[in-house]
Biotite code that builds the C-alpha atoms (Angstrom):
import biotite.structure as struc

atoms = struc.array([
    struc.Atom([41.585, -5.817, -114.492], chain_id="A", res_id=1, res_name="UNK", atom_name="CA", element="C"),
    struc.Atom([41.495, -3.598, -111.400], chain_id="A", res_id=2, res_name="UNK", atom_name="CA", element="C"),
    struc.Atom([37.699, -3.424, -111.568], chain_id="A", res_id=3, res_name="UNK", atom_name="CA", element="C"),
    struc.Atom([37.500, -7.226, -111.680], chain_id="A", res_id=4, res_name="UNK", atom_name="CA", element="C"),
    struc.Atom([39.848, -7.421, -108.692], chain_id="A", res_id=5, res_name="UNK", atom_name="CA", element="C"),
    struc.Atom([37.679, -4.969, -106.730], chain_id="A", res_id=6, res_name="UNK", atom_name="CA", element="C"),
    struc.Atom([34.538, -6.958, -107.574], chain_id="A", res_id=7, res_name="UNK", atom_name="CA", element="C"),
    struc.Atom([36.156, -10.208, -106.414], chain_id="A", res_id=8, res_name="UNK", atom_name="CA", element="C"),
    struc.Atom([37.386, -8.545, -103.209], chain_id="A", res_id=9, res_name="UNK", atom_name="CA", element="C"),
    struc.Atom([33.910, -7.166, -102.512], chain_id="A", res_id=10, res_name="UNK", atom_name="CA", element="C"),
    struc.Atom([32.394, -10.588, -103.182], chain_id="A", res_id=11, res_name="UNK", atom_name="CA", element="C"),
    struc.Atom([34.825, -12.224, -100.738], chain_id="A", res_id=12, res_name="UNK", atom_name="CA", element="C"),
    struc.Atom([34.119, -9.577, -98.094], chain_id="A", res_id=13, res_name="UNK", atom_name="CA", element="C"),
    struc.Atom([30.348, -10.109, -98.422], chain_id="A", res_id=14, res_name="UNK", atom_name="CA", element="C"),
    struc.Atom([30.724, -13.897, -98.253], chain_id="A", res_id=15, res_name="UNK", atom_name="CA", element="C"),
    struc.Atom([32.819, -13.573, -95.102], chain_id="A", res_id=16, res_name="UNK", atom_name="CA", element="C"),
    struc.Atom([30.352, -11.051, -93.641], chain_id="A", res_id=17, res_name="UNK", atom_name="CA", element="C"),
    struc.Atom([27.462, -13.438, -94.314], chain_id="A", res_id=18, res_name="UNK", atom_name="CA", element="C"),
    struc.Atom([29.282, -16.368, -92.720], chain_id="A", res_id=19, res_name="UNK", atom_name="CA", element="C"),
    struc.Atom([30.253, -14.397, -89.618], chain_id="A", res_id=20, res_name="UNK", atom_name="CA", element="C"),
    struc.Atom([26.670, -13.183, -89.162], chain_id="A", res_id=21, res_name="UNK", atom_name="CA", element="C"),
    struc.Atom([24.848, -16.370, -90.159], chain_id="A", res_id=22, res_name="UNK", atom_name="CA", element="C"),
    struc.Atom([22.550, -16.338, -87.100], chain_id="A", res_id=23, res_name="UNK", atom_name="CA", element="C"),
    struc.Atom([21.446, -12.780, -87.810], chain_id="A", res_id=24, res_name="UNK", atom_name="CA", element="C"),
    struc.Atom([20.823, -13.622, -91.460], chain_id="A", res_id=25, res_name="UNK", atom_name="CA", element="C"),
    struc.Atom([18.756, -16.663, -90.484], chain_id="A", res_id=26, res_name="UNK", atom_name="CA", element="C"),
    struc.Atom([16.622, -14.445, -88.220], chain_id="A", res_id=27, res_name="UNK", atom_name="CA", element="C"),
    struc.Atom([16.161, -11.775, -90.911], chain_id="A", res_id=28, res_name="UNK", atom_name="CA", element="C"),
    struc.Atom([15.347, -14.356, -93.599], chain_id="A", res_id=29, res_name="UNK", atom_name="CA", element="C"),
    struc.Atom([12.891, -16.127, -91.287], chain_id="A", res_id=30, res_name="UNK", atom_name="CA", element="C"),
    struc.Atom([11.046, -12.884, -90.573], chain_id="A", res_id=31, res_name="UNK", atom_name="CA", element="C"),
    struc.Atom([10.969, -12.020, -94.284], chain_id="A", res_id=32, res_name="UNK", atom_name="CA", element="C"),
    struc.Atom([9.606, -15.478, -95.161], chain_id="A", res_id=33, res_name="UNK", atom_name="CA", element="C"),
    struc.Atom([6.931, -15.158, -92.449], chain_id="A", res_id=34, res_name="UNK", atom_name="CA", element="C"),
    struc.Atom([5.902, -11.844, -94.013], chain_id="A", res_id=35, res_name="UNK", atom_name="CA", element="C"),
    struc.Atom([5.870, -13.495, -97.446], chain_id="A", res_id=36, res_name="UNK", atom_name="CA", element="C"),
    struc.Atom([3.640, -16.280, -96.128], chain_id="A", res_id=37, res_name="UNK", atom_name="CA", element="C"),
    struc.Atom([1.284, -13.811, -94.424], chain_id="A", res_id=38, res_name="UNK", atom_name="CA", element="C"),
    struc.Atom([0.930, -11.876, -97.692], chain_id="A", res_id=39, res_name="UNK", atom_name="CA", element="C"),
    struc.Atom([-0.019, -15.038, -99.572], chain_id="A", res_id=40, res_name="UNK", atom_name="CA", element="C"),
    struc.Atom([-2.456, -16.084, -96.844], chain_id="A", res_id=41, res_name="UNK", atom_name="CA", element="C"),
    struc.Atom([-4.057, -12.647, -96.822], chain_id="A", res_id=42, res_name="UNK", atom_name="CA", element="C"),
    struc.Atom([-4.983, -12.932, -100.520], chain_id="A", res_id=43, res_name="UNK", atom_name="CA", element="C"),
    struc.Atom([-6.105, -16.535, -100.200], chain_id="A", res_id=44, res_name="UNK", atom_name="CA", element="C"),
    struc.Atom([-8.447, -15.661, -97.330], chain_id="A", res_id=45, res_name="UNK", atom_name="CA", element="C"),
    struc.Atom([-9.768, -12.274, -98.458], chain_id="A", res_id=46, res_name="UNK", atom_name="CA", element="C"),
    struc.Atom([-13.464, -11.726, -99.088], chain_id="A", res_id=47, res_name="UNK", atom_name="CA", element="C"),
    struc.Atom([-15.037, -12.013, -102.526], chain_id="A", res_id=48, res_name="UNK", atom_name="CA", element="C"),
    struc.Atom([-15.518, -8.242, -102.643], chain_id="A", res_id=49, res_name="UNK", atom_name="CA", element="C"),
    struc.Atom([-11.829, -7.559, -101.995], chain_id="A", res_id=50, res_name="UNK", atom_name="CA", element="C"),
    struc.Atom([-10.838, -10.290, -104.465], chain_id="A", res_id=51, res_name="UNK", atom_name="CA", element="C"),
    struc.Atom([-12.920, -8.554, -107.150], chain_id="A", res_id=52, res_name="UNK", atom_name="CA", element="C"),
    struc.Atom([-11.267, -5.227, -106.381], chain_id="A", res_id=53, res_name="UNK", atom_name="CA", element="C"),
    struc.Atom([-7.808, -6.776, -106.697], chain_id="A", res_id=54, res_name="UNK", atom_name="CA", element="C"),
    struc.Atom([-8.713, -8.550, -109.940], chain_id="A", res_id=55, res_name="UNK", atom_name="CA", element="C"),
    struc.Atom([-10.147, -5.362, -111.427], chain_id="A", res_id=56, res_name="UNK", atom_name="CA", element="C"),
    struc.Atom([-7.092, -3.314, -110.442], chain_id="A", res_id=57, res_name="UNK", atom_name="CA", element="C"),
    struc.Atom([-4.579, -5.723, -112.001], chain_id="A", res_id=58, res_name="UNK", atom_name="CA", element="C"),
    struc.Atom([-6.682, -6.216, -115.145], chain_id="A", res_id=59, res_name="UNK", atom_name="CA", element="C"),
    struc.Atom([-6.996, -2.435, -115.594], chain_id="A", res_id=60, res_name="UNK", atom_name="CA", element="C"),
    struc.Atom([-3.255, -2.035, -115.074], chain_id="A", res_id=61, res_name="UNK", atom_name="CA", element="C"),
    struc.Atom([-2.480, -4.527, -117.850], chain_id="A", res_id=62, res_name="UNK", atom_name="CA", element="C"),
    struc.Atom([-5.008, -2.930, -120.217], chain_id="A", res_id=63, res_name="UNK", atom_name="CA", element="C"),
    struc.Atom([-3.620, 0.558, -119.574], chain_id="A", res_id=64, res_name="UNK", atom_name="CA", element="C"),
    struc.Atom([-0.071, -0.711, -119.982], chain_id="A", res_id=65, res_name="UNK", atom_name="CA", element="C"),
    struc.Atom([-0.924, -2.212, -123.370], chain_id="A", res_id=66, res_name="UNK", atom_name="CA", element="C"),
    struc.Atom([-2.623, 0.976, -124.566], chain_id="A", res_id=67, res_name="UNK", atom_name="CA", element="C"),
    struc.Atom([0.331, 3.251, -123.728], chain_id="A", res_id=68, res_name="UNK", atom_name="CA", element="C"),
    struc.Atom([3.004, 3.161, -126.410], chain_id="A", res_id=69, res_name="UNK", atom_name="CA", element="C"),
    struc.Atom([5.622, 5.386, -124.798], chain_id="A", res_id=70, res_name="UNK", atom_name="CA", element="C"),
    struc.Atom([6.015, 5.371, -121.029], chain_id="A", res_id=71, res_name="UNK", atom_name="CA", element="C"),
    struc.Atom([7.863, 8.177, -119.237], chain_id="A", res_id=72, res_name="UNK", atom_name="CA", element="C"),
    struc.Atom([9.709, 6.307, -116.517], chain_id="A", res_id=73, res_name="UNK", atom_name="CA", element="C"),
    struc.Atom([11.381, 9.360, -114.975], chain_id="A", res_id=74, res_name="UNK", atom_name="CA", element="C"),
    struc.Atom([8.687, 10.048, -112.373], chain_id="A", res_id=75, res_name="UNK", atom_name="CA", element="C"),
    struc.Atom([8.340, 6.363, -111.513], chain_id="A", res_id=76, res_name="UNK", atom_name="CA", element="C"),
    struc.Atom([12.116, 6.039, -111.182], chain_id="A", res_id=77, res_name="UNK", atom_name="CA", element="C"),
    struc.Atom([12.384, 9.081, -108.921], chain_id="A", res_id=78, res_name="UNK", atom_name="CA", element="C"),
    struc.Atom([9.502, 7.807, -106.790], chain_id="A", res_id=79, res_name="UNK", atom_name="CA", element="C"),
    struc.Atom([11.127, 4.378, -106.450], chain_id="A", res_id=80, res_name="UNK", atom_name="CA", element="C"),
    struc.Atom([14.493, 5.929, -105.550], chain_id="A", res_id=81, res_name="UNK", atom_name="CA", element="C"),
    struc.Atom([12.790, 8.150, -102.966], chain_id="A", res_id=82, res_name="UNK", atom_name="CA", element="C"),
    struc.Atom([10.892, 5.245, -101.390], chain_id="A", res_id=83, res_name="UNK", atom_name="CA", element="C"),
    struc.Atom([13.964, 2.986, -101.218], chain_id="A", res_id=84, res_name="UNK", atom_name="CA", element="C"),
    struc.Atom([16.094, 5.787, -99.784], chain_id="A", res_id=85, res_name="UNK", atom_name="CA", element="C"),
    struc.Atom([13.507, 6.569, -97.104], chain_id="A", res_id=86, res_name="UNK", atom_name="CA", element="C"),
    struc.Atom([13.246, 2.852, -96.281], chain_id="A", res_id=87, res_name="UNK", atom_name="CA", element="C"),
    struc.Atom([17.000, 2.574, -95.762], chain_id="A", res_id=88, res_name="UNK", atom_name="CA", element="C"),
    struc.Atom([17.191, 5.800, -93.726], chain_id="A", res_id=89, res_name="UNK", atom_name="CA", element="C"),
    struc.Atom([14.437, 4.541, -91.403], chain_id="A", res_id=90, res_name="UNK", atom_name="CA", element="C"),
    struc.Atom([16.242, 1.217, -90.953], chain_id="A", res_id=91, res_name="UNK", atom_name="CA", element="C"),
    struc.Atom([19.541, 3.034, -90.332], chain_id="A", res_id=92, res_name="UNK", atom_name="CA", element="C"),
    struc.Atom([18.035, 5.385, -87.739], chain_id="A", res_id=93, res_name="UNK", atom_name="CA", element="C"),
    struc.Atom([16.098, 2.577, -86.024], chain_id="A", res_id=94, res_name="UNK", atom_name="CA", element="C"),
    struc.Atom([19.211, 0.393, -86.059], chain_id="A", res_id=95, res_name="UNK", atom_name="CA", element="C"),
    struc.Atom([21.215, 2.980, -84.115], chain_id="A", res_id=96, res_name="UNK", atom_name="CA", element="C"),
    struc.Atom([18.809, 2.824, -81.168], chain_id="A", res_id=97, res_name="UNK", atom_name="CA", element="C"),
    struc.Atom([18.030, -0.146, -78.939], chain_id="A", res_id=98, res_name="UNK", atom_name="CA", element="C"),
    struc.Atom([14.294, 0.594, -78.913], chain_id="A", res_id=99, res_name="UNK", atom_name="CA", element="C"),
    struc.Atom([14.288, 0.811, -82.716], chain_id="A", res_id=100, res_name="UNK", atom_name="CA", element="C"),
    struc.Atom([15.005, -2.883, -83.298], chain_id="A", res_id=101, res_name="UNK", atom_name="CA", element="C"),
    struc.Atom([11.278, -3.835, -83.501], chain_id="A", res_id=102, res_name="UNK", atom_name="CA", element="C"),
    struc.Atom([10.948, -1.213, -86.260], chain_id="A", res_id=103, res_name="UNK", atom_name="CA", element="C"),
    struc.Atom([13.759, -2.860, -88.262], chain_id="A", res_id=104, res_name="UNK", atom_name="CA", element="C"),
    struc.Atom([12.264, -6.324, -87.904], chain_id="A", res_id=105, res_name="UNK", atom_name="CA", element="C"),
    struc.Atom([8.788, -4.944, -88.608], chain_id="A", res_id=106, res_name="UNK", atom_name="CA", element="C"),
    struc.Atom([9.957, -3.367, -91.873], chain_id="A", res_id=107, res_name="UNK", atom_name="CA", element="C"),
    struc.Atom([11.532, -6.647, -93.006], chain_id="A", res_id=108, res_name="UNK", atom_name="CA", element="C"),
    struc.Atom([8.274, -8.428, -92.164], chain_id="A", res_id=109, res_name="UNK", atom_name="CA", element="C"),
    struc.Atom([6.252, -5.781, -94.000], chain_id="A", res_id=110, res_name="UNK", atom_name="CA", element="C"),
    struc.Atom([8.378, -5.939, -97.160], chain_id="A", res_id=111, res_name="UNK", atom_name="CA", element="C"),
    struc.Atom([8.023, -9.721, -97.169], chain_id="A", res_id=112, res_name="UNK", atom_name="CA", element="C"),
    struc.Atom([4.264, -9.303, -96.756], chain_id="A", res_id=113, res_name="UNK", atom_name="CA", element="C"),
    struc.Atom([4.128, -6.857, -99.691], chain_id="A", res_id=114, res_name="UNK", atom_name="CA", element="C"),
    struc.Atom([6.023, -9.235, -101.967], chain_id="A", res_id=115, res_name="UNK", atom_name="CA", element="C"),
    struc.Atom([3.891, -12.227, -100.963], chain_id="A", res_id=116, res_name="UNK", atom_name="CA", element="C"),
    struc.Atom([0.718, -10.161, -101.378], chain_id="A", res_id=117, res_name="UNK", atom_name="CA", element="C"),
    struc.Atom([1.781, -8.944, -104.829], chain_id="A", res_id=118, res_name="UNK", atom_name="CA", element="C"),
    struc.Atom([2.793, -12.369, -106.155], chain_id="A", res_id=119, res_name="UNK", atom_name="CA", element="C"),
    struc.Atom([-0.355, -14.006, -104.793], chain_id="A", res_id=120, res_name="UNK", atom_name="CA", element="C"),
    struc.Atom([-2.621, -11.251, -106.175], chain_id="A", res_id=121, res_name="UNK", atom_name="CA", element="C"),
    struc.Atom([-1.060, -11.501, -109.644], chain_id="A", res_id=122, res_name="UNK", atom_name="CA", element="C"),
    struc.Atom([-1.316, -15.300, -109.839], chain_id="A", res_id=123, res_name="UNK", atom_name="CA", element="C"),
    struc.Atom([-4.860, -15.145, -108.432], chain_id="A", res_id=124, res_name="UNK", atom_name="CA", element="C"),
    struc.Atom([-5.892, -12.725, -111.189], chain_id="A", res_id=125, res_name="UNK", atom_name="CA", element="C"),
    struc.Atom([-3.944, -14.063, -114.181], chain_id="A", res_id=126, res_name="UNK", atom_name="CA", element="C"),
    struc.Atom([-3.722, -17.748, -113.321], chain_id="A", res_id=127, res_name="UNK", atom_name="CA", element="C"),
    struc.Atom([-0.629, -19.716, -112.387], chain_id="A", res_id=128, res_name="UNK", atom_name="CA", element="C"),
    struc.Atom([1.188, -19.760, -115.744], chain_id="A", res_id=129, res_name="UNK", atom_name="CA", element="C"),
    struc.Atom([0.548, -16.147, -116.779], chain_id="A", res_id=130, res_name="UNK", atom_name="CA", element="C"),
    struc.Atom([1.034, -14.990, -113.184], chain_id="A", res_id=131, res_name="UNK", atom_name="CA", element="C"),
    struc.Atom([4.460, -16.596, -112.962], chain_id="A", res_id=132, res_name="UNK", atom_name="CA", element="C"),
    struc.Atom([5.502, -15.020, -116.278], chain_id="A", res_id=133, res_name="UNK", atom_name="CA", element="C"),
    struc.Atom([4.251, -11.607, -115.106], chain_id="A", res_id=134, res_name="UNK", atom_name="CA", element="C"),
    struc.Atom([6.117, -11.907, -111.790], chain_id="A", res_id=135, res_name="UNK", atom_name="CA", element="C"),
    struc.Atom([9.338, -12.992, -113.498], chain_id="A", res_id=136, res_name="UNK", atom_name="CA", element="C"),
    struc.Atom([9.163, -10.034, -115.855], chain_id="A", res_id=137, res_name="UNK", atom_name="CA", element="C"),
    struc.Atom([8.221, -7.389, -113.295], chain_id="A", res_id=138, res_name="UNK", atom_name="CA", element="C"),
    struc.Atom([9.519, -8.541, -109.906], chain_id="A", res_id=139, res_name="UNK", atom_name="CA", element="C"),
    struc.Atom([12.369, -10.995, -110.289], chain_id="A", res_id=140, res_name="UNK", atom_name="CA", element="C"),
    struc.Atom([15.327, -8.901, -111.468], chain_id="A", res_id=141, res_name="UNK", atom_name="CA", element="C"),
    struc.Atom([15.040, -5.970, -109.054], chain_id="A", res_id=142, res_name="UNK", atom_name="CA", element="C"),
    struc.Atom([14.416, -8.245, -106.086], chain_id="A", res_id=143, res_name="UNK", atom_name="CA", element="C"),
    struc.Atom([17.691, -10.073, -106.763], chain_id="A", res_id=144, res_name="UNK", atom_name="CA", element="C"),
    struc.Atom([19.265, -6.852, -105.470], chain_id="A", res_id=145, res_name="UNK", atom_name="CA", element="C"),
    struc.Atom([16.507, -5.471, -103.253], chain_id="A", res_id=146, res_name="UNK", atom_name="CA", element="C"),
    struc.Atom([15.976, -8.456, -100.953], chain_id="A", res_id=147, res_name="UNK", atom_name="CA", element="C"),
    struc.Atom([19.694, -9.090, -100.130], chain_id="A", res_id=148, res_name="UNK", atom_name="CA", element="C"),
    struc.Atom([20.214, -5.344, -99.595], chain_id="A", res_id=149, res_name="UNK", atom_name="CA", element="C"),
    struc.Atom([17.210, -5.157, -97.266], chain_id="A", res_id=150, res_name="UNK", atom_name="CA", element="C"),
    struc.Atom([18.308, -8.229, -95.303], chain_id="A", res_id=151, res_name="UNK", atom_name="CA", element="C"),
    struc.Atom([21.934, -7.093, -95.077], chain_id="A", res_id=152, res_name="UNK", atom_name="CA", element="C"),
    struc.Atom([20.901, -3.674, -93.753], chain_id="A", res_id=153, res_name="UNK", atom_name="CA", element="C"),
    struc.Atom([18.647, -5.410, -91.239], chain_id="A", res_id=154, res_name="UNK", atom_name="CA", element="C"),
    struc.Atom([21.460, -7.756, -90.204], chain_id="A", res_id=155, res_name="UNK", atom_name="CA", element="C"),
    struc.Atom([23.760, -4.773, -89.753], chain_id="A", res_id=156, res_name="UNK", atom_name="CA", element="C"),
    struc.Atom([21.138, -3.200, -87.468], chain_id="A", res_id=157, res_name="UNK", atom_name="CA", element="C"),
    struc.Atom([20.829, -6.411, -85.443], chain_id="A", res_id=158, res_name="UNK", atom_name="CA", element="C"),
    struc.Atom([24.610, -6.633, -85.147], chain_id="A", res_id=159, res_name="UNK", atom_name="CA", element="C"),
    struc.Atom([24.795, -3.005, -83.988], chain_id="A", res_id=160, res_name="UNK", atom_name="CA", element="C"),
    struc.Atom([22.061, -3.669, -81.426], chain_id="A", res_id=161, res_name="UNK", atom_name="CA", element="C"),
    struc.Atom([23.974, -6.651, -80.007], chain_id="A", res_id=162, res_name="UNK", atom_name="CA", element="C"),
    struc.Atom([27.212, -4.679, -79.950], chain_id="A", res_id=163, res_name="UNK", atom_name="CA", element="C"),
    struc.Atom([25.633, -1.824, -77.983], chain_id="A", res_id=164, res_name="UNK", atom_name="CA", element="C"),
    struc.Atom([23.951, -4.213, -75.528], chain_id="A", res_id=165, res_name="UNK", atom_name="CA", element="C"),
    struc.Atom([27.169, -6.170, -74.920], chain_id="A", res_id=166, res_name="UNK", atom_name="CA", element="C"),
    struc.Atom([29.513, -3.177, -74.676], chain_id="A", res_id=167, res_name="UNK", atom_name="CA", element="C"),
    struc.Atom([28.161, 0.279, -73.876], chain_id="A", res_id=168, res_name="UNK", atom_name="CA", element="C"),
    struc.Atom([31.471, 2.091, -74.015], chain_id="A", res_id=169, res_name="UNK", atom_name="CA", element="C"),
    struc.Atom([31.291, 5.225, -76.135], chain_id="A", res_id=170, res_name="UNK", atom_name="CA", element="C"),
    struc.Atom([34.244, 4.178, -78.288], chain_id="A", res_id=171, res_name="UNK", atom_name="CA", element="C"),
    struc.Atom([32.664, 0.813, -79.094], chain_id="A", res_id=172, res_name="UNK", atom_name="CA", element="C"),
    struc.Atom([29.308, 2.416, -79.892], chain_id="A", res_id=173, res_name="UNK", atom_name="CA", element="C"),
    struc.Atom([30.993, 4.974, -82.144], chain_id="A", res_id=174, res_name="UNK", atom_name="CA", element="C"),
    struc.Atom([32.919, 2.330, -84.109], chain_id="A", res_id=175, res_name="UNK", atom_name="CA", element="C"),
    struc.Atom([29.833, 0.101, -84.415], chain_id="A", res_id=176, res_name="UNK", atom_name="CA", element="C"),
    struc.Atom([27.691, 2.981, -85.723], chain_id="A", res_id=177, res_name="UNK", atom_name="CA", element="C"),
    struc.Atom([30.368, 3.876, -88.291], chain_id="A", res_id=178, res_name="UNK", atom_name="CA", element="C"),
    struc.Atom([30.445, 0.263, -89.527], chain_id="A", res_id=179, res_name="UNK", atom_name="CA", element="C"),
    struc.Atom([26.645, 0.196, -89.668], chain_id="A", res_id=180, res_name="UNK", atom_name="CA", element="C"),
    struc.Atom([26.643, 3.454, -91.618], chain_id="A", res_id=181, res_name="UNK", atom_name="CA", element="C"),
    struc.Atom([29.198, 2.197, -94.147], chain_id="A", res_id=182, res_name="UNK", atom_name="CA", element="C"),
    struc.Atom([27.226, -0.999, -94.773], chain_id="A", res_id=183, res_name="UNK", atom_name="CA", element="C"),
    struc.Atom([23.998, 1.002, -95.095], chain_id="A", res_id=184, res_name="UNK", atom_name="CA", element="C"),
    struc.Atom([25.558, 3.312, -97.691], chain_id="A", res_id=185, res_name="UNK", atom_name="CA", element="C"),
    struc.Atom([26.762, 0.324, -99.738], chain_id="A", res_id=186, res_name="UNK", atom_name="CA", element="C"),
    struc.Atom([23.329, -1.295, -99.528], chain_id="A", res_id=187, res_name="UNK", atom_name="CA", element="C"),
    struc.Atom([21.725, 2.002, -100.564], chain_id="A", res_id=188, res_name="UNK", atom_name="CA", element="C"),
    struc.Atom([23.691, 1.671, -103.797], chain_id="A", res_id=189, res_name="UNK", atom_name="CA", element="C"),
    struc.Atom([22.116, -1.744, -104.378], chain_id="A", res_id=190, res_name="UNK", atom_name="CA", element="C"),
    struc.Atom([18.644, -0.374, -103.606], chain_id="A", res_id=191, res_name="UNK", atom_name="CA", element="C"),
    struc.Atom([19.151, 2.431, -106.132], chain_id="A", res_id=192, res_name="UNK", atom_name="CA", element="C"),
    struc.Atom([20.264, -0.108, -108.742], chain_id="A", res_id=193, res_name="UNK", atom_name="CA", element="C"),
    struc.Atom([17.133, -2.088, -107.897], chain_id="A", res_id=194, res_name="UNK", atom_name="CA", element="C"),
    struc.Atom([15.028, 1.016, -108.603], chain_id="A", res_id=195, res_name="UNK", atom_name="CA", element="C"),
    struc.Atom([16.769, 1.481, -111.942], chain_id="A", res_id=196, res_name="UNK", atom_name="CA", element="C"),
    struc.Atom([16.191, -2.149, -112.940], chain_id="A", res_id=197, res_name="UNK", atom_name="CA", element="C"),
    struc.Atom([12.542, -1.960, -111.895], chain_id="A", res_id=198, res_name="UNK", atom_name="CA", element="C"),
    struc.Atom([11.784, 1.126, -113.964], chain_id="A", res_id=199, res_name="UNK", atom_name="CA", element="C"),
    struc.Atom([14.162, 0.820, -116.899], chain_id="A", res_id=200, res_name="UNK", atom_name="CA", element="C"),
    struc.Atom([14.561, -2.914, -117.536], chain_id="A", res_id=201, res_name="UNK", atom_name="CA", element="C"),
    struc.Atom([11.573, -4.731, -116.037], chain_id="A", res_id=202, res_name="UNK", atom_name="CA", element="C"),
    struc.Atom([9.068, -2.454, -117.768], chain_id="A", res_id=203, res_name="UNK", atom_name="CA", element="C"),
    struc.Atom([10.748, -3.095, -121.128], chain_id="A", res_id=204, res_name="UNK", atom_name="CA", element="C"),
    struc.Atom([10.716, -6.836, -120.461], chain_id="A", res_id=205, res_name="UNK", atom_name="CA", element="C"),
    struc.Atom([7.031, -6.629, -119.618], chain_id="A", res_id=206, res_name="UNK", atom_name="CA", element="C"),
    struc.Atom([6.433, -4.777, -122.863], chain_id="A", res_id=207, res_name="UNK", atom_name="CA", element="C"),
    struc.Atom([8.070, -7.636, -124.770], chain_id="A", res_id=208, res_name="UNK", atom_name="CA", element="C"),
    struc.Atom([6.396, -10.417, -122.774], chain_id="A", res_id=209, res_name="UNK", atom_name="CA", element="C"),
    struc.Atom([2.897, -8.991, -122.347], chain_id="A", res_id=210, res_name="UNK", atom_name="CA", element="C"),
    struc.Atom([1.655, -10.996, -125.354], chain_id="A", res_id=211, res_name="UNK", atom_name="CA", element="C"),
    struc.Atom([2.360, -14.219, -123.424], chain_id="A", res_id=212, res_name="UNK", atom_name="CA", element="C"),
    struc.Atom([0.268, -13.042, -120.482], chain_id="A", res_id=213, res_name="UNK", atom_name="CA", element="C"),
    struc.Atom([-3.013, -12.011, -122.089], chain_id="A", res_id=214, res_name="UNK", atom_name="CA", element="C"),
])
């Protein structure tokens, strides 16, 4: 009962946080969508040679995945956790400095580009139907957590930037950085859960659904 109450309280806090920072969220989402669009456009306009390389890579991945009966996810999980942790640390550090704001926005753009590139490359190689199934099995679940966590951390950085610009008193800066740090730590938890889902659940789903792809 207490756990349910905490979950509902956290949900209400996040809803209120989103509403109070709607402009920042719109900016972060817009940048992410631009990155997504650029990733799709990059695949659609790449040369035939690069298209063949992409097709070969994805086809080889699927063949290797089918041939391996037991996959040791421990190294992949640790690598994903490391990458997500480094990503959040960079955003946190950049968010605490005024000159670091382009880095924060650039990382959001880049992650959108990577997702758009990946989805477009998969559908280009496997076709629309099989590509959508592959993306749902391998990308959908973890990104339910990853994308909101990335955007929320970015929004927190934008909010901190505005707070420092509007009020440069040491006390205000200190309080703002503490708030930014707390939000970043919470979002790190979501990123770590995203890593777990990616390497423990999505791979198993792909194993079950691979027969519908090839």
